[in-house]
C-alpha positions in Angstrom: -104.8 -13.1 -94.5 -107.9 -11.9 -92.8 -109.7 -11.3 -96.1 -108.9 -14.8 -97.2 -110.3 -16.2 -94.0 -113.5 -14.3 -94.4 -113.8 -15.4 -98.0 -113.2 -19.1 -97.1 -116.0 -19.0 -94.5 -118.6 -17.9 -97.1 -120.6 -20.3 -99.3 -119.0 -20.8 -102.7 -121.9 -19.0 -104.5 -121.3 -15.8 -102.5 -117.5 -15.6 -102.8 -117.5 -13.8 -106.1 -119.8 -11.1 -104.8 -117.7 -10.8 -101.7 -114.5 -10.4 -103.8 -116.2 -7.7 -105.8 -117.3 -5.8 -102.6 -113.8 -6.0 -101.1 -112.2 -4.8 -104.4 -114.7 -1.9 -104.6 -114.1 -0.9 -101.0 -110.3 -1.0 -101.6 -110.7 1.2 -104.7 -112.8 3.8 -102.8 -110.5 3.7 -99.8 -107.6 4.6 -102.0 -109.6 7.5 -103.5 -110.9 8.6 -100.1 -108.7 7.2 -97.3 -110.9 8.6 -94.5 -114.4 7.6 -95.6 -113.9 5.2 -98.5 -117.2 4.0 -100.1 -119.2 5.5 -97.2 -118.1 9.0 -98.4 -119.3 8.2 -101.9 -122.6 6.9 -100.6 -123.1 10.0 -98.5 -122.3 12.3 -101.4 -124.8 10.4 -103.6 -127.5 10.6 -100.9 -127.0 14.3 -100.7 -127.4 14.6 -104.5 -130.5 12.5 -104.3 -132.0 14.7 -101.6 -131.2 17.9 -103.6 -132.8 16.5 -106.7 -135.9 15.3 -104.8 -136.2 18.8 -103.3 -135.9 20.4 -106.8 -138.5 17.9 -108.1 -140.9 18.7 -105.3 -140.5 22.4 -105.9 -141.1 22.0 -109.7 -144.2 19.9 -109.1 -145.5 22.6 -106.7 -144.9 25.2 -109.3 -146.7 23.1 -112.0 -149.7 22.6 -109.6 -149.8 26.3 -108.8 -149.7 27.2 -112.5 -152.4 24.6 -113.3 -154.6 26.0 -110.5 -154.1 29.6 -111.8 -155.0 28.5 -115.3 -158.1 26.7 -114.1 -159.2 29.7 -112.0 -158.6 32.0 -115.0 -160.8 29.7 -117.2 -163.5 29.7 -114.6 -163.5 33.5 -114.3 -163.7 33.8 -118.1 -166.6 31.4 -118.2 -168.5 33.3 -115.4 -167.9 36.6 -117.3 -169.3 35.1 -120.5 -172.3 33.7 -118.7 -173.0 37.0 -116.9 -172.6 39.3 -119.9 -176.0 40.8 -120.5 -175.8 40.7 -124.3 -173.3 38.0 -124.9 -170.2 38.7 -126.9 -170.3 39.5 -130.6 -167.6 38.4 -133.0 -165.6 41.7 -132.7 -165.4 41.3 -128.9 -164.5 37.6 -129.1 -161.6 38.4 -131.3 -160.5 41.4 -129.4 -161.4 44.0 -132.1 -161.8 47.5 -130.7 -164.9 49.3 -131.8 -164.2 52.4 -129.8 -166.9 54.4 -127.9 -168.9 55.2 -131.0 -169.1 51.8 -132.6 -167.0 50.3 -135.3 -164.2 52.5 -136.7 -163.9 52.9 -140.4 -160.5 52.3 -141.8 -158.8 55.4 -143.3 -159.2 56.0 -147.0 -155.9 55.7 -148.8 -155.5 57.0 -152.3 
């Protein structure tokens, strides 16, 4: 009877929403007799906090990786600028000339 009294004291436009809230709370109270919907809300909040923490960690890793990439690019640029002769094509493409200059390929019959 108490629920009907509460519902009767509400404005007509809010009664449907109140009925939905009461039904929802009853559903969750059956599923979790101790905590009801509060238990579900608490569980969802814990999941949100865990995901937010994971997101912050991922963003930090991305920022660190980006900073390392930028530092690497800057170091490469400084090395290029400070190289006394510049880099020729073989050095730019990682070709090894060895200590005595370019190596001739072996002759195959």
